[in-house]
C-alpha distance (Angstrom), angle and dihedral (degrees) to the residues before:
residue distance angle dihedral
M1 . . .
E2 3.77 . .
D3 3.80 120.1 .
R4 3.77 94.4 -107.7
L5 3.78 89.6 62.2
V6 3.78 96.5 43.6
R7 3.82 100.0 48.8
P8 3.80 100.4 58.5
I9 3.77 94.6 52.1
G10 3.80 89.7 76.7
I11 3.78 90.2 75.8
A12 3.78 88.8 77.1
A13 3.78 91.6 68.3
A14 3.79 90.0 70.0
V15 3.75 95.8 37.5
V16 3.80 91.2 64.1
L17 3.80 86.6 77.7
V18 3.77 87.5 81.5
T19 3.79 110.2 3.3
G20 3.78 108.2 24.3
L21 3.78 124.2 -132.6
L22 3.77 115.3 -30.5
S23 3.77 115.2 -118.7
I24 3.78 111.5 -121.6
G25 3.77 129.2 173.4
Q26 3.78 137.8 33.2
V27 3.78 104.3 68.9
K28 3.78 120.9 -146.2
Y29 3.74 122.8 -167.5
E30 3.74 134.5 -147.4
L31 3.79 121.0 -176.1
R32 3.78 116.0 -175.7
D33 3.79 99.1 -133.8
D34 3.79 93.4 -166.3
G35 3.81 92.2 50.4
K36 3.79 90.9 -132.3
P37 3.80 117.2 134.8
G38 3.77 120.7 -139.4
G39 3.79 125.7 -94.8
D40 3.77 130.4 -94.7
N41 3.80 96.4 -102.9
L42 3.78 116.4 96.5
A43 3.78 111.9 -133.7
V44 3.78 106.6 -150.9
G45 3.79 118.0 -175.8
A46 3.77 121.6 -126.5
S47 3.78 92.3 -102.6
E48 3.80 90.3 52.4
Q49 3.80 98.0 46.5
P50 3.79 114.5 48.4
S51 3.76 119.3 -179.0
P52 3.79 114.0 -94.4
P53 3.80 112.7 -95.9
P54 3.79 114.9 -103.7
G55 3.77 109.8 -77.8
S56 3.80 94.4 9.7
A57 3.78 95.5 108.9
P58 3.81 111.9 32.1
T59 3.78 113.1 -155.6
T60 3.77 93.1 -156.4
A61 3.76 133.9 42.1
P62 3.81 118.7 -96.5
S63 3.79 118.6 -88.3
L64 3.78 90.0 -88.0
A65 3.79 112.2 40.7
P66 3.78 116.8 -149.4
G67 3.78 108.8 -86.3
A68 3.81 94.1 19.1
K69 3.77 123.8 120.7
P70 3.80 119.0 -112.8
T71 3.77 116.4 -104.8
T72 3.77 129.6 -151.2
G73 3.76 113.1 -86.2
T74 3.80 95.4 18.3
T75 3.80 111.8 166.1
T76 3.79 116.1 -135.0
T77 3.75 136.2 -164.3
P78 3.82 112.3 -104.8
G79 3.76 108.6 -90.6
T80 3.81 95.5 25.3
P81 3.84 109.6 141.3
T82 3.79 113.1 -107.9
T83 3.76 138.8 -178.1
P84 3.81 120.9 -108.7
G85 3.80 87.9 -94.8
G86 3.77 92.3 55.7
S87 3.81 99.6 -106.5
V88 3.80 118.9 136.5
I89 3.80 114.5 -104.2
A90 3.79 100.5 -119.7
P91 3.79 121.4 -133.1
G92 3.78 116.2 -110.8
S93 3.75 127.6 -90.3
G94 3.78 121.4 -58.4
P95 3.78 142.2 107.8
K96 3.77 117.3 -47.6
G97 3.78 111.1 -85.7
S98 3.79 96.8 23.0
I99 3.79 125.8 118.1
P100 3.81 118.3 -128.1
T101 3.79 116.6 -118.2
T102 3.81 98.3 -167.8
V103 3.79 135.2 42.5
K104 3.77 135.8 -178.7
P105 3.82 116.9 -95.9
G106 3.79 109.4 -75.5
Q107 3.81 93.9 11.6
T108 3.78 123.2 119.8
V109 3.79 130.1 -166.0
G110 3.77 135.2 -136.5
V111 3.79 116.7 -99.7
P112 3.82 118.5 -129.8
D113 3.79 116.5 -132.3
F114 3.79 105.6 -112.2
G115 3.79 92.2 174.1
L116 3.81 93.2 -109.0
K117 3.79 127.2 143.4
T118 3.80 121.9 -125.9
Q119 3.79 119.9 -144.9
G120 3.79 137.9 132.2
V121 3.80 94.9 51.1
T122 3.81 131.8 103.7
P123 3.82 132.0 166.9
T124 3.82 88.0 -89.1
S125 3.82 106.1 31.0
V126 3.80 146.6 32.3
K127 3.79 127.0 -165.3
I128 3.81 126.6 -156.5
G129 3.81 131.6 -178.0
L130 3.80 133.4 -134.9
S131 3.79 126.2 -170.9
Y132 3.79 131.5 -162.7
N133 3.79 140.0 143.2
K134 3.81 94.7 -72.7
S135 3.80 95.2 164.5
G136 3.81 95.0 49.4
C137 3.79 91.9 -119.2
G138 3.79 112.8 -169.0
D139 3.79 114.8 -2.3
A140 3.81 96.6 -23.3
G141 3.82 97.2 98.0
A142 3.78 94.0 50.0
L143 3.77 91.6 44.2
E144 3.79 92.4 52.6
A145 3.79 92.0 50.8
A146 3.80 91.1 50.1
L147 3.79 94.2 67.2
G148 3.78 105.9 21.2
P149 3.80 138.9 -136.4
A150 3.82 98.4 -61.8
V151 3.80 90.5 71.2
V152 3.81 102.8 24.2
G153 3.80 98.0 36.3
D154 3.79 128.7 -167.6
P155 3.83 112.0 -74.5
E156 3.81 93.0 -159.7
K157 3.80 92.9 54.0
A158 3.79 90.2 46.9
V159 3.81 91.1 52.0
K160 3.81 91.2 49.9
A161 3.81 92.6 48.0
F162 3.80 97.1 51.5
T163 3.80 94.1 39.3
S164 3.79 88.7 53.2
Y165 3.79 90.2 48.2
V166 3.81 92.0 54.2
N167 3.80 92.8 48.1
D168 3.79 93.5 44.4
N169 3.80 87.4 56.7
G170 3.80 100.1 51.4
G171 3.78 101.3 -71.5
V172 3.79 116.5 -122.4
R173 3.79 98.3 -24.9
G174 3.78 89.9 -47.6
R175 3.79 97.7 -33.2
T176 3.81 117.5 117.5
L177 3.80 111.7 -122.7
S178 3.80 120.4 -137.0
V179 3.81 126.8 -178.7
V180 3.79 125.9 -158.2
T181 3.80 120.0 -163.3
V182 3.81 125.0 -155.0
D183 3.80 136.1 -175.6
D184 3.81 113.7 -106.0
G185 3.83 97.7 173.2
G186 3.81 93.3 -125.4
L187 3.78 121.8 -121.9
Q188 3.79 95.5 -47.0
C189 3.81 95.4 58.4
P190 3.83 103.3 40.7
E191 3.79 92.2 162.3
R192 3.81 86.8 78.5
N193 3.81 95.9 52.2
S194 3.78 98.6 84.1
A195 3.81 92.7 42.6
A196 3.81 89.7 55.7
A197 3.81 91.0 55.2
V198 3.80 91.5 48.6
E199 3.79 91.9 48.6
M200 3.79 94.0 51.8
V201 3.79 98.8 40.0
D202 3.80 104.0 33.0
Q203 3.80 103.1 28.2
H204 3.81 105.3 29.5
K205 3.83 91.8 27.2
V206 3.78 94.2 -147.3
F207 3.80 124.0 -168.3
L208 3.81 93.8 -132.4
V209 3.80 138.7 -7.8
A210 3.81 136.0 -133.2
P211 3.84 98.3 -156.2
G212 3.79 122.9 -154.6
V213 3.81 96.1 -147.3
H214 3.80 134.6 23.7
D215 3.80 96.2 -110.8
V216 3.80 90.6 58.6
G217 3.81 90.4 50.0
D218 3.80 91.5 48.8
A219 3.81 91.2 51.6
V220 3.80 91.4 49.4
I221 3.81 93.3 48.7
R222 3.81 89.7 51.6
R223 3.81 86.2 58.8
H224 3.84 89.2 54.7
I225 3.82 94.2 -113.9
P226 3.85 118.1 134.2
I227 3.79 121.2 -114.3
W228 3.79 136.6 -158.4
G229 3.77 98.0 -136.4
G230 3.76 131.2 29.7
R231 3.76 142.4 159.1
F232 3.78 122.7 -33.1
T233 3.82 104.8 -128.6
K234 3.79 133.3 68.9
A235 3.80 91.9 -125.0
E236 3.80 93.4 52.1
Q237 3.79 92.7 44.5
K238 3.78 92.2 50.6
A239 3.80 91.2 48.0
R240 3.80 91.2 54.7
G241 3.79 95.4 46.8
F242 3.77 131.7 -152.5
G243 3.77 127.0 -11.6
Q244 3.82 102.0 63.9
F245 3.78 129.5 102.1
Q246 3.80 136.6 154.5
P247 3.81 139.8 165.8
I248 3.82 95.7 -120.6
Q249 3.78 111.4 98.0
D250 3.79 116.0 -113.6
A251 3.77 114.3 -98.6
D252 3.81 92.5 -114.2
G253 3.80 94.3 62.6
D254 3.80 95.4 34.1
F255 3.79 94.2 52.4
A256 3.80 93.5 45.4
N257 3.80 88.2 54.4
W258 3.80 92.0 45.6
A259 3.80 93.2 50.7
S260 3.81 91.2 49.3
F261 3.81 88.6 49.1
G262 3.79 89.3 54.5
K263 3.78 94.6 50.5
N264 3.80 99.9 39.1
Y265 3.81 102.1 31.0
L266 3.80 110.9 22.4
G267 3.79 93.7 35.0
T268 3.81 92.2 -128.0
N269 3.80 111.7 -178.4
N270 3.78 141.8 161.5
T271 3.81 100.8 -116.1
D272 3.81 111.8 41.2
I273 3.83 110.3 78.3
E274 3.82 89.6 -148.1
K275 3.80 90.1 57.3
K276 3.80 101.7 36.7
A277 3.80 115.6 113.6
C278 3.81 134.7 -138.1
F279 3.81 120.6 -163.1
V280 3.83 119.9 -137.1
H281 3.81 124.5 -171.5
P282 3.84 142.8 136.6
D283 3.79 117.6 -75.6
T284 3.81 98.5 -118.8
A285 3.79 132.8 122.3
D286 3.81 89.8 -109.9
F287 3.79 95.6 53.3
N288 3.80 94.7 37.7
N289 3.81 87.5 57.8
Q290 3.79 89.6 48.5
E291 3.79 89.4 51.1
K292 3.80 89.0 62.3
I293 3.78 90.6 55.0
M294 3.80 92.4 46.1
V295 3.80 91.4 50.9
A296 3.82 90.1 50.9
K297 3.81 92.5 49.9
M298 3.81 90.5 49.4
K299 3.81 89.4 49.8
A300 3.80 89.2 54.5
E301 3.81 87.2 59.1
G302 3.81 92.3 46.4
L303 3.82 92.5 -106.0
V304 3.81 135.5 127.4
F305 3.79 131.3 -173.4
A306 3.79 117.2 -112.2
D307 3.81 91.8 -144.5
F308 3.81 142.7 -6.0
I309 3.79 123.2 -133.2
R310 3.79 116.9 -165.6
Y311 3.79 118.6 -178.3
A312 3.80 126.7 -163.8
D313 3.80 134.5 -154.2
D314 3.80 113.3 -70.5
A315 3.79 112.5 114.3
S316 3.81 92.6 179.2
K317 3.81 89.9 65.5
G318 3.78 96.4 39.1
Q319 3.79 98.9 116.1
E320 3.79 94.5 39.0
Q321 3.78 93.6 52.4
A322 3.81 94.6 41.3
T323 3.79 86.6 56.7
A324 3.80 90.8 52.5
A325 3.80 89.9 50.8
V326 3.81 93.0 49.9
I327 3.79 91.7 50.5
R328 3.80 88.9 51.8
M329 3.82 94.7 49.0
K330 3.80 96.7 43.2
G331 3.78 107.4 98.5
K332 3.82 93.8 19.0
C333 3.80 101.0 67.7
N334 3.77 142.3 -4.2
Q335 3.82 99.1 -154.0
V336 3.81 120.0 75.4
W337 3.81 111.7 -159.1
F338 3.80 106.4 -162.6
L339 3.81 126.5 -162.5
A340 3.82 125.8 172.8
N341 3.79 143.2 122.6
N342 3.79 88.9 -89.6
A343 3.80 143.1 -8.9
I344 3.81 99.9 -93.8
A345 3.80 99.0 104.5
M346 3.80 92.8 51.1
I347 3.82 88.9 65.8
F348 3.80 87.8 66.0
F349 3.79 92.9 43.8
T350 3.81 95.0 50.6
N351 3.81 91.4 48.8
A352 3.79 90.6 49.0
A353 3.81 92.0 48.6
Q354 3.81 90.6 51.1
Q355 3.79 91.1 51.8
Q356 3.80 89.6 50.8
Q357 3.82 91.7 47.0
W358 3.80 91.7 -122.2
H359 3.80 117.9 139.9
P360 3.82 110.1 -171.2
T361 3.80 127.5 167.1
Y362 3.83 111.7 -98.6
T363 3.78 119.8 -148.9
F364 3.82 134.3 -179.7
T365 3.81 143.4 149.5
G366 3.79 131.3 -119.1
R367 3.82 92.2 -97.9
T368 3.83 89.4 78.4
Y369 3.81 96.4 80.6
L370 3.83 117.1 -124.7
T371 3.81 94.8 5.1
D372 3.81 92.5 102.8
A373 3.82 94.3 39.3
A374 3.79 127.1 93.4
L375 3.81 90.1 -119.5
G376 3.79 94.1 54.8
G377 3.79 94.9 44.2
S378 3.79 93.1 48.7
L379 3.80 91.4 58.2
M380 3.80 94.9 58.2
Q381 3.80 126.0 92.1
Q382 3.78 96.9 -82.8
D383 3.81 99.9 -146.0
Q384 3.78 86.0 55.7
W385 3.79 99.8 40.8
A386 3.79 91.0 55.7
N387 3.81 82.3 81.8
A388 3.82 94.6 54.9
I389 3.80 118.3 119.1
G390 3.79 124.8 159.5
L391 3.79 148.1 133.8
S392 3.81 128.0 -73.4
P393 3.82 139.8 173.1
R394 3.81 88.6 -143.0
I395 3.78 122.0 120.5
K396 3.79 120.5 -130.2
P397 3.84 106.4 -90.8
G398 3.80 112.8 -93.2
D399 3.81 95.2 18.5
H400 3.81 101.8 93.7
P401 3.83 130.1 67.9
K402 3.82 90.9 -134.8
D403 3.79 94.5 51.5
G404 3.82 107.9 139.5
N405 3.81 93.0 4.0
C406 3.82 96.2 136.9
K407 3.79 91.4 49.5
K408 3.81 92.0 49.4
I409 3.79 93.5 50.0
Y410 3.79 94.0 47.8
E411 3.81 93.1 47.8
K412 3.80 89.7 54.1
Y413 3.81 88.2 67.5
Y414 3.81 100.6 26.8
P415 3.81 104.9 26.4
S416 3.78 100.3 168.1
D417 3.81 111.7 27.9
G418 3.81 95.2 97.3
Q419 3.81 94.3 -129.3
S420 3.80 100.8 104.4
E421 3.81 93.4 108.8
S422 3.81 96.3 41.9
A423 3.79 126.3 124.0
S424 3.82 90.9 -110.9
V425 3.80 92.0 58.0
D426 3.80 92.4 47.3
I427 3.81 94.4 50.3
V428 3.81 98.4 41.4
C429 3.80 92.3 44.8
G430 3.79 91.9 59.1
G431 3.79 94.8 41.5
I432 3.79 97.6 51.3
L433 3.80 100.0 35.7
M434 3.79 94.8 46.0
T435 3.81 96.9 47.1
T436 3.79 89.7 45.3
E437 3.81 90.6 52.9
A438 3.81 91.3 51.9
M439 3.81 90.7 50.7
K440 3.80 92.1 49.8
R441 3.78 92.0 52.0
A442 3.79 90.6 48.3
V443 3.79 89.4 58.2
D444 3.81 92.4 44.5
L445 3.80 93.6 51.9
T446 3.80 103.1 35.9
G447 3.79 105.9 22.1
E448 3.79 91.4 -124.1
L449 3.80 141.8 71.0
T450 3.78 113.5 -131.6
A451 3.78 133.1 137.6
N452 3.80 88.1 -102.7
S453 3.81 95.6 46.9
M454 3.79 89.6 50.5
Q455 3.80 88.4 66.6
V456 3.80 87.5 60.1
G457 3.81 88.3 51.1
I458 3.80 92.4 50.6
N459 3.79 90.7 48.7
A460 3.81 89.1 55.0
I461 3.81 92.5 65.1
K462 3.79 99.7 103.1
R463 3.80 112.4 160.1
D464 3.80 91.9 -54.7
F465 3.82 108.5 98.0
Y466 3.81 131.2 74.3
W467 3.80 130.2 170.7
K468 3.82 89.8 -179.3
A469 3.80 137.6 -10.1
H470 3.81 105.6 -51.5
V471 3.79 138.2 123.5
P472 3.82 119.3 -77.3
M473 3.78 116.2 -83.8
T474 3.79 130.7 -144.7
F475 3.80 127.3 -170.2
T476 3.80 127.1 -162.6
I477 3.79 116.8 -165.2
P478 3.83 111.9 164.5
T479 3.77 125.5 -175.0
S480 3.80 93.9 -100.7
L481 3.79 134.0 37.0
S482 3.81 87.8 -136.7
Q483 3.81 85.3 75.3
P484 3.83 126.8 68.7
F485 3.79 111.9 -76.3
D486 3.77 138.7 172.8
F487 3.79 118.4 -166.5
T488 3.80 90.5 179.5
G489 3.78 129.5 82.1
Y490 3.78 123.2 -145.7
D491 3.79 122.4 49.3
H492 3.80 102.2 173.2
Q493 3.80 133.5 74.3
T494 3.77 134.9 174.2
V495 3.79 132.5 -146.8
V496 3.82 118.0 -88.1
K497 3.80 124.2 -172.3
W498 3.80 124.5 -171.2
N499 3.80 116.7 -110.2
R500 3.78 107.9 -162.0
S501 3.79 96.3 -168.5
K502 3.80 94.5 58.9
G503 3.82 96.9 32.1
D504 3.79 94.3 -126.5
Y505 3.75 141.4 78.1
D506 3.79 127.5 -80.0
F507 3.80 119.1 -138.9
P508 3.83 102.4 -140.9
E509 3.83 96.2 174.5
Y510 3.80 99.3 37.4
P511 3.04 129.5 167.8
K512 3.79 89.1 29.9
Y513 3.80 119.6 89.8
W514 3.80 127.3 -175.2
A515 3.78 137.6 -147.6
H516 3.81 86.2 -179.9
F517 3.79 131.7 3.0
G518 3.76 115.8 -128.6
A519 3.77 127.3 -163.8
G520 3.77 112.2 -57.6
K521 3.82 91.3 16.5
S522 3.81 90.5 -67.2
G523 3.80 122.7 159.5
G524 3.79 99.3 55.6
E525 3.81 119.1 145.3
D526 3.81 129.9 -154.7
L527 3.82 103.6 -130.3
R528 3.80 97.9 -178.0
P529 3.84 94.6 101.8
Y530 3.82 88.0 67.7
F531 3.80 97.2 52.9
N532 3.81 94.8 89.2
K533 3.79 97.2 41.7
S534 3.79 114.7 117.0
W535 3.78 138.6 174.6
K536 3.78 117.0 -95.6
Q537 3.77 115.4 -152.5
P538 3.85 108.7 -122.6
């Protein structure tokens, strides 16, 4: 394999912090002979949809619904703020079942019982856990060495830098933050996943976890401990209950936006070969479930995919099988819709397409890590990637007050190691700063830091927090999963198009961002007024 193909694969070693190792290789195909896309309902197998743990998804509101007046004899959860007479301090006004996000100075609110367990926190400290493939199980070690520390970074140094930053700036409302890291084996060594959850929850007794792979997150949630991360679909999130949140938009909303982008921006259709679309993604249970949602969202726009390419885990055959996939797609479609944990596989596909003298349009969303970043785009076959246009939650460089924030923080503690723009720094920066912000708001609103009060803190993030330059985020965590909820943050993306000469993306529609594209590119919103919003401690 030529050097250009070997070097980029090292990115995956850092990406396992959140997504695990990307499957690359043996390509499997599925062509829907009847041309009928699947339905809207997500079919999740028994192993993928455990029952919610007891208490994790209340079916009724707590004894005192937000906005209600306390009644005599009301029973409260231990630690719930009360008045001197013993009555619960009611949350502020709002629809029944909602959680207040603001209070008057000196006021605290009652905390709903989300069925979560509090541990790892004292009046002076709070401990969180983070898992990733520390030992380089499977291909991870070799992949990391292939590219080097400037791109991959050192996760342990990143954790130390951002933990130090939090503590040097007051901690978590006076509590010292500590972070423990454990080896979860990544996707290629799943036998270590469960052990990682046990180590963090039962041995280290952490307050919350940033899991490296889904199975670790699932095991933590079953133990009633909150996680930064979680599954990607509404159905899976609801099945797992409270305690999960993440910035990445759920697949339901993301795919609806993507499909509308295809119809109303790319001109995707079912008849013109130049505008027909093929769908490419890893052949895993997770992504096969997401395919069903994507097909349903395309159907809602009157669209169908011309072919489906699923690729499995065999890095040694990556180029060979990418070539087979390109040969299959050529002549059926001229748009390649790519979905994965990260951009690694598309390096093989773009090289294969160049060899076959096929120049399709490539499209993606920001959920496929690195694809919308300058680093990811620069690693593709450049004659091919000149035709790349997708969606991203990024802000045009230089237009956001938090632009370069993660790099600046890291360089304060490691000024000369050359890793400040690595994948490790990017991932750890978001994980630590975002969970810390949620904990701070929990204390501000409720007067306490518990696993349940943290949900109130998460819910308070309403387009007013940024750890770097990204679109505003809003969370919705009601008191019952029978009500509308959204455990994920951003909802808007803008159009990004690769510019080969500058080695980065152009933003042709900036400052407009879309949650859904209407006819004629309608529905865009200018999000710049939110960039300077910030939380004010009550």
